[in-house]
C-alpha positions in Angstrom: 66.6 48.7 42.2 69.5 47.0 40.5 71.9 48.2 43.2 69.5 46.9 45.9 69.5 43.5 44.3 73.3 43.4 44.2 73.5 44.4 47.9 70.9 41.7 48.8 72.8 39.1 46.9 76.0 40.1 48.7 74.4 39.2 52.1 74.1 35.6 50.9 77.8 35.0 50.5 80.0 33.0 52.9 83.3 34.4 51.5 83.8 37.5 49.5 85.6 37.1 46.1 88.3 39.1 44.5 88.7 40.9 41.2 88.6 38.6 38.1 88.3 39.1 34.4 85.6 38.2 31.9 86.5 35.2 29.7 84.9 34.4 26.3 83.5 30.9 26.3 82.5 29.3 23.0 79.7 26.7 23.0 77.1 25.5 20.5 73.4 24.9 19.9 73.5 22.3 17.1 75.4 24.1 14.2 74.9 27.5 15.7 78.1 28.9 17.4 77.5 30.8 20.6 80.0 32.8 22.7 79.1 33.7 26.2 81.2 35.4 28.9 82.2 33.8 32.2 83.9 35.2 35.3 84.8 33.6 38.6 85.8 35.0 41.9 89.5 34.5 42.9 88.2 32.8 46.1 84.8 31.3 46.0 82.7 30.6 49.1 81.9 27.0 50.2 78.5 27.1 48.5 80.0 28.3 45.2 76.9 30.4 44.2 76.3 31.1 40.6 74.3 33.6 38.7 73.2 33.3 35.1 72.8 36.7 33.4 70.4 37.1 30.5 71.0 40.3 28.5 68.5 42.8 27.1 67.3 42.7 23.5 70.6 43.8 21.8 72.5 40.8 23.3 75.6 40.9 25.4 76.2 44.6 26.2 78.2 46.8 28.5 75.6 46.6 31.3 75.5 42.8 31.3 79.3 42.7 31.4 79.4 45.2 34.3 76.8 43.2 36.2 78.9 40.0 35.8 82.0 41.9 37.1 80.2 43.3 40.1 78.8 39.9 41.0 82.3 38.3 40.7 83.7 40.9 43.2 80.9 39.8 45.6 82.0 36.2 45.3 79.7 34.8 42.6 80.4 32.7 39.5 78.7 34.6 36.7 77.9 33.7 33.1 76.5 36.0 30.5 74.4 34.0 28.0 74.6 34.4 24.3 71.0 33.9 23.1 71.4 35.0 19.4 74.7 33.3 18.4 77.5 34.4 16.2 76.5 36.1 13.0 73.1 37.1 14.4 74.0 40.0 16.7 71.6 43.0 16.1 73.1 46.4 15.3 69.9 48.4 15.3 66.7 48.6 17.4 64.8 47.2 14.5 67.0 44.1 14.3 66.9 43.7 18.0 63.1 43.9 18.0 62.9 41.3 15.3 65.3 38.8 17.0 63.8 39.2 20.5 60.3 38.8 19.1 61.3 35.5 17.4 62.5 34.0 20.7 59.5 35.3 22.6 57.3 33.6 20.0 59.4 30.4 20.0 59.8 29.8 23.7 61.3 26.3 23.3 64.2 27.8 21.4 64.7 30.5 24.0 64.5 28.1 26.9 67.0 25.8 25.2 69.5 28.6 24.8 69.1 29.5 28.4 69.6 25.9 29.5 72.8 25.7 27.4 74.2 28.8 29.1 73.2 27.4 32.5 75.2 24.3 31.7 78.2 26.5 30.9 77.9 28.2 34.3 78.1 24.9 36.0 81.1 23.9 33.9 82.8 27.1 35.1 82.6 25.9 38.7 79.2 27.1 40.1 77.4 24.8 42.4 74.5 23.3 40.3 72.3 23.4 43.4 73.0 27.1 44.2 72.2 29.1 41.0 69.8 31.9 40.3 68.9 33.6 37.0 68.7 37.4 36.5 67.6 39.1 33.3 66.9 42.6 31.9 63.9 43.5 29.7 64.1 40.7 27.0 66.4 38.9 29.4 63.9 39.4 32.2 61.3 37.6 30.1 63.9 34.8 29.8 64.4 34.6 33.5 60.6 34.0 33.9 60.8 31.4 31.2 63.6 29.6 33.0 61.3 29.3 36.0 58.4 28.2 33.8 60.6 25.5 32.3 61.4 24.1 35.7 65.1 24.5 35.3 67.3 23.6 38.2 67.6 27.0 39.8 67.0 28.5 43.2 65.1 31.5 41.9 64.9 34.3 39.3 65.0 38.0 39.2 63.4 39.8 36.3 64.0 43.5 35.6 61.2 44.9 33.4 60.6 41.4 31.9 57.4 40.8 29.9 54.8 38.9 31.9 52.7 37.9 28.9 52.2 34.3 28.0 50.4 32.6 25.2 47.2 31.3 26.8 47.5 28.2 24.6 50.6 27.2 26.5 50.2 24.7 29.4 50.8 26.0 32.9 53.7 24.0 34.2 54.4 24.1 37.9 57.0 26.6 39.1 59.0 24.8 41.8 61.8 27.3 42.6 60.7 28.0 46.2 60.1 24.3 46.9 63.7 23.6 45.8 65.0 26.6 47.8 63.8 25.1 51.1 65.4 21.7 50.2 62.4 20.0 48.7 62.4 17.7 45.7 59.9 17.5 42.9 59.3 14.5 40.7 57.2 14.9 37.6 55.3 11.8 36.4 53.4 13.5 33.6 49.8 13.4 35.0 51.0 13.8 38.6 53.9 15.1 40.7 55.5 14.0 43.9 56.8 16.7 46.3 58.8 15.6 49.3 61.8 16.6 51.5 64.3 14.1 53.0 65.8 16.6 55.4 64.6 19.5 57.7 63.5 22.4 55.4 65.7 25.4 55.0 64.5 28.9 55.9 63.2 31.1 53.1 61.5 34.5 52.4 58.3 34.5 50.4 56.1 37.2 49.0 52.8 36.4 47.3 52.2 38.1 44.0 49.9 37.9 41.0 50.8 35.3 38.4 53.5 34.4 37.6 54.6 35.3 41.1 54.2 33.0 44.2 50.5 32.2 44.4 48.6 33.3 47.5 46.7 30.0 47.6 50.0 28.2 48.4 51.0 30.6 51.1 49.4 28.6 54.1 51.0 25.4 52.9 54.4 26.9 52.7 53.8 28.5 56.1 53.4 25.0 57.5 56.6 23.9 55.9 58.6 26.9 57.0 57.3 26.4 60.6 59.5 23.3 60.6 62.6 25.0 59.0 65.8 25.9 60.7 66.2 29.6 61.2 63.7 32.4 60.8 61.6 32.7 57.7 59.4 35.5 56.5 56.2 35.6 54.5 54.7 38.7 53.1 51.0 38.4 51.9 50.5 41.1 49.4 47.2 39.8 47.9 44.7 39.2 50.7 44.1 40.5 54.2 43.9 38.3 57.3 45.4 35.2 55.7 47.5 34.3 58.7 44.8 33.0 60.9 46.1 29.4 60.5 49.3 30.4 62.4 47.4 30.4 65.8 46.8 26.7 65.4 50.4 26.0 64.4 51.6 27.9 67.5 49.4 25.7 69.7 51.4 22.7 68.3 54.8 24.3 69.2 55.6 26.6 66.3 57.0 30.1 66.9 55.1 32.4 64.5 54.5 36.1 64.9 51.9 37.6 62.5 51.5 41.3 62.1 49.5 42.9 59.3 50.6 41.3 56.1 53.7 39.6 57.4 
């Protein structure tokens, strides 16, 4: 699965990068010293895509470093986040379990550390409008929390991340797909404004159970994508026969082909 994701990300590049080296980057969260790792392609594409990597429960490890190096070779700016901070790195599974549980129980702290790492990725040269977050296990949970926090990202990829959420927490809107097609979201507390001041961009959408893309928003996004440049795809994995609205859009000039669940 991980190799498939890397191959998919490679298709998005405008210009392949060259070999680079990981560089330690010190930053802070209040008095807590943090040390992440950044790497940039020798020659970045025009869109300067960036990927924030959230490590598994033992913190920055060999796998997260290798992932960053692979992404750099594909032309991405990459940054491996330091969630725990200097002096707090676990050496045993028991310590890792205790630390990761703390952040999963104190989501605001976890989200703040993710945002700080995201800021470092932008400082390294990544386009702030062209960033995604990927995470593994504990980091996969963090990737979902980045989306739940409404961070300025184009999407998230969670490998084995925990889907659980405290039911007492408010359900904040996840706007990644809206931002991906070029939309803008303004939050006014008790209401939001969603708009687009340009022709929408193409996108691929697959409906999934929470916290994935909701099936009830699939028709609305179908209307938006019918106006987008290029060819978009929608895969409806929840309900059968949920593309009947496309016949009416085609009558108005759209070019939509619906077969089965796509």
